[in-house]
N, C-alpha and C positions, 0 to 999 in steps of 0.2 A: 641398554637395549633400545632399539629404534622405537619411537612413539607408536608407529603403525602396528609393529609386532606386538607391543604391549596391549594395544586396544584389541587386537585379534585374539590374544590369549584370554583377555578379560571376557570377551564375547563368548568364547568357547566354554569358559567356566560357568557363566550365567546361563548359557544354553543347556548345559548338563544339569544345573541346579534347579531349573524351573519347569522341566518337562513333565514332572509327576508330583504326587503328593509327598509330604515329608513322612518319614517312617512312623511317627507317632500320631498321625492324623488320617482320617478316612474321607474319601470322596463320597459325598452324600447327595449331590445333585449336579447335573450338567444341563445346560440349555444351549442348543445348537441352532444357529440361524443360517440357512443356506443362501446361495447367491441370488435367489429369487425373493428373499425376504421372509420365507416361511420358517417358522421356529418350532422346535420340538424340545420339550422338557422331559428329562429322564431322571427318575429317583429310585427305580427298582434296583436293589443291590446286585442282582444277577446280571443285569444289563450294564451296570456301572463298571463291573470288572473289565469289560471290553475296552473302556476308555482310560482306566487308571494308569496304564503304562504307555499311552500314546504320547508321542513328542509333539505337543501342540505348537512348538516353535519351528517345526519343519513345515513345508508346504502342505496346505490343507484345502479341500474343496468347499470351504465355508466362507461366510462373510463375517461371522462373529461367534465366539464361544465363551460362555460363562461357566466356570467350574467353582463349586462351593465345597470346601473341606471343613470337617468338624473335629475339634479337639477339646476334650473336657467341657463340653457344652457350649463352646464358643466357635463361631464360624469365621473362616478365612476364605476369601474368594480371589480368583484370577480371571480377569476379562482380557480376551485376546481378539484382535481383529486382523483381517487379511486383505491384501491388495487383490485386484481382479485377477492377477496372474497366479494367485495362490500363496505367495510369500507373506510372511508375517509383516503386519503394518504397525500395530501398537499393542502394548501389554501394560496392564495396570493391576497392582495388588490392592486388596481391600480387606478390612476387618470390620465385622458386624455392620456391613453395608455402608461403610465409610472409607473413602480413599485413604489407604495407609500402606506404604511400602514403596516398591519400585515402580517407576514408570519408564517405559522404553519405547522408542519408535525407530522404524527402519525404512529405508528407501525400497522401492519395488525390486531393485537389483539385489536386495539382501544386505546391503551395507547399513551399518548402524547410523542413526541420525541424532537421537537424543538419549541421554541417560540421566535420570533425576530421581529424587526421593520426594514422595508426597505424604503429608501427615494430616490431611483433612480435606473435606469437600465431597462432592457427589461421587459415588462409586461407579462411574460410567465413563465411556470414552467419547461421548458426543461433544461437539464444540461448546454447547451450553454448559455441560457438566465441567469441562476443563477450566472454564472461567471461574469456577468456585474452588479450585484446588489451592491448597497451601503447600508451598515447597519448603524443604529444609536441606541444609548442607549444600553441596556443590552440584549444580546442573551443568552438564556438558553437551555441546552441540558439535557435530561433525558434518562435513560435506560428503558427497557421494563417493569421493575418492579416498576417504578416510582421514582427511586433514582436520585437525581440531580447530574449530572456528571461534568457540566461546567457552569460557568457564565462569559461571555466574554463581555467586554465593548468596544463600538465604539463611535466615535464622528464624525458625518457627513462623514461616509465611511472609516475612518481610525481607527486602534486600538489605544485606548487611555484609560489611567487609569489602574486599577488593575484587571486583569482577574484571576479567581479562579477555580481550578479543584478539584474534589472530588473523594474519593473512594466510592463504593456503600454503605459502612457503614455510610457515611456522614462525615467521617474524611477528612480534607483537604489534598490533594495530592500535589498540587503545586500552587504557586501564582506568576504571571508574570506581572511586571509593564511595561506599554507601553507609549510612547510619539510619536505622528505622525508616527504610524505604525512600530516603532522600539522599541526594549527592552531598557529600560533606568532605571538603578538602580539595586536593588538586587532581583534576582530571587531566590525563596526559594522552595525546594522540601522536603516532609516529608514522613517518613515511616508511615504505618497505625497505629502504636502504638503512634504516635505523636512526636517521635524523629526526629530531623532534618536529612534529607538525604544529601542534598547539599545546599550550599550557593554560588551563582555565581554573580559576579559584572559585569554590562554592562554599556557601554557608547556609545550612538548613534548606538545601535545594535550590537556592538562588545564586546567580553569579555575584561575586563580591570581590572587589579589589582588582588587581592587575591581571589581564589575560594577554598572552602573546601568541603569535603565529609566525611560522617560518616556511620558506620555499624549500624544495628538496635538497638544494645545495647549501642550505643554512642561512640564506639571506632573509632578512626580516620581511614579513608579509603584513602583519597587523600588530598594533599595540592598542589595547583598550583598557578603560577603567570603568568598573561597575560599582554601583551602590544600591544594595537591596534589589538586585535584578535589573536596574535601570542603567543604561549606557550614559556615562557622564562625558567621556571623551574617547576619541579614537582616531587613528591614522592608518592608512592602508597604502601598500606599495606594490609595484610591479616587480618581477625578478630583476630588472635593471635598476631598481630603487627609485623609479619615478613615482611621485605621489598620485594615487588614484582618487582618493576622496578623504574628507576629514569630518569629525564630529567634535564640536566644541560646546561646552556648557549644555550638553544634552540635546544639541541641534546640529543637523548636517546630514550627510549621506554615509551609511554603513555599507562597505563592500562585502559581498557574500561570495565565497569561492566553493567550487567543487573540484577536488583534486587540484590540478594545476591551471584551472580556468576561472576567470571572473564570470559569474552567471547572473549576478543581480546587484543593483544599487538600491538600497532601501532608505527612504527618508526617515530621519529620526526627529521626533518632537517630544520634548520633556522626557527624554531618555527611553522612549519606546518607539516601535515602528508605527508610523502614522503619516499618511500623505502619499506622495508619489513613489512608485516602485518601477524600476526599469529592469527588463529582462534581456539577457544577451545570449546569443548562440555560441557554439564552440569557436567560431571564427572571430568573435568579438563584435559582430553586428548587433545592433539594437533590434530585437524581434517583437517586443510588446511593451506597453506601459499600462499601469492601472493605478488606482488610488485605494488605500486602505483606511478604514475608520473603525476603531474598536475591534481590530483583528479581522474585519470583514471587508469584502470589496464594496466600495461605495463611490459612485461617480463613473466617469468614462474610462473604458478600457479599449485600447487600440492595439491590434496586431498588425505587423508590417510585413510586406514582401521582402525577401532577401534580394540582394543585388543580382543574384543569379536567376531570379524568377521574373523580373520585370522587363518590359520592352518599351520603356519610356525613359525620358531624361531625368526623372525624379530620383533623388538619392534616398528618400524616405517615403515610400508609397504605402498608404494604408490598405490592408486586406479586409479587415472587419473592424467595426466600431460597435461597442456595446455600452449600455448604461446599466449600472447596478444600484440597488437600494438595499443595503445590509444583506449582501450575498444573494439577492433575488434580482433577476432581469426585469427592468422597469424602464419603459421609454422606447426610443427608436433604435433599431438594430440596422446597420448598413453594411453592405459588402461591395467590393470593387473588383473589377477585372485587373489583370496585370498591366493593361495599357492605361489605367487611370480612369476608365469609364465606370460610372456607377452601375452595379449589377443588381442590387436589390435593396429594398427599404421596407421594414415592417415594424408594426407597433406591438410592444409586449407589455403585459401587466402581470407581475408576480410569476414570472417564468412561463406564462401562457400567451399564445398569440391572441391579441384582442385589438380589433380595429383594422386599418387598411394595410394591405401588403401590395407592393408593386415590384415587378422585375423587368429588366431590359436586356435586349440582346447586346452582344459585344460591340456592335456598331452604334448603339444608343437608341435603336428603335424599340417601341414598347412590346414586351412579351406577354404580360398578364397583369391584371388587377384583381385582388381578392379582398373579401371582408370576413373577418373572424370574430367569433363571440365565444369567450372562454375556451379557446383552442379548437373550436369547431367551425368548419367552413360554412358560411351562410350564403355568400354570393361570389361569383367570379366571372371574368371574361378573359378569353385566351386568344392570342393573335399570332398569325403567321408573320414572319419577318417582313417589315416595311408595309404591312397591310393595315388599313384604317378600320375595317370591320372585323369583329371577332369571328373565329371559326367555330367556337363552341362556348357555352356559358353554363353557369349554375345559378339557380334562383331558389331561395328558401331551402337551401341544403340539398336540392335535387338537380341533376343534370350531368354534363360531361365536361371534363377538363382535358384539353389537348396539350400535351407536354412536348416541348421542343428543347433542343440543346442550345448552347450559347451562340451557335452559328446558324440556327434556324432549321436544323435537321429534325424531322419528326421522330419522337421516341416511342410514345404510347398514348393511349386514351384511357383516362380513369373515370369510372362511373360512380356518382354519388347518389345515395338515397337516404333521406332523413338525416343528412349531415354526416353519413358514414360511407366509407368506400365499399362498393359492392364487389365481392370476390368474384372474378370471372369464372372461377371453377364452380 
């Protein structure tokens, strides 16, 4: 039987199985939250009869419904939420106010998205509650067209066994072996044509031993050797088998690919990414460089114009230059026009504007000077193109800023009072 037909029959079975209480249990409470957020709790037996046979997996005019059933003194509950169009969004089963049983999710179109089993955690569907859930068995994920995308195995709340990911065509995209929530063994990735894309060896969650990668036609793309998660050696090739880069004795440049494109060269020091990182666009042009230290940006980052954007003879023209200190902007930030003219220069301190900022028109004449303190504008002077005297100014956080575009065309006037922009409305 075709996979999509199997999924459809499974969905119909579950739909019929969950719309009402089991024969030997009673509905003892229902809480209904409408689309405006107003909630009503009903426990009167006469009123509950009205809801006992309602199919809550069909379209409903609610935002959320909680049903509590009782059997032999123990409670079982079902929480159901709905999309704005009324179709079912999520369903969770619980026992004694603890998530336990089926969890399912649907797209707004009605197509199933997730099927899983939960054995612990908060008995609610809020994002915070879902972070506490413990999964067990196989969790399956589909796209909106009904294609199986992933089959992920859990054992009492931890990843265990072989998880499989699929292309929408049904071809296997990746298999990942887990033991006690860590990758253990050989992870395999495939091109959609069935050729192996990567083979990566893991031990207790870290890369260990030989890893290989291949282009879609089977040519070698990378060969690496890891020890306790650190890259000892590596060699990287183009589809025509030209060497891109190498790593020797834990030092060199590692090539990073996305699908069939080189997107990054990362400097390796002592087996980890440290130092210069080069980023490339799909055409192979260098688009930016930065430096990493302890996994964070540290030092100068430069983004470049593409050759299609510039109107100068430069082959590598900077667009913006930033300085980082452990992932925080610190120092001077500069930008340039596509003709190579400096556009702006401002001082930053821990991600905030602090100090002097200057901007220039495209022809190089002064546009404005400003002074900031902890991201607040203190002083400023604003100039028409090629004029020596300011047209407006700000002092002690009060005044007006005349804003012009890069060619000197007036855009708007911004009023400041006590360092804040005054809303013209």
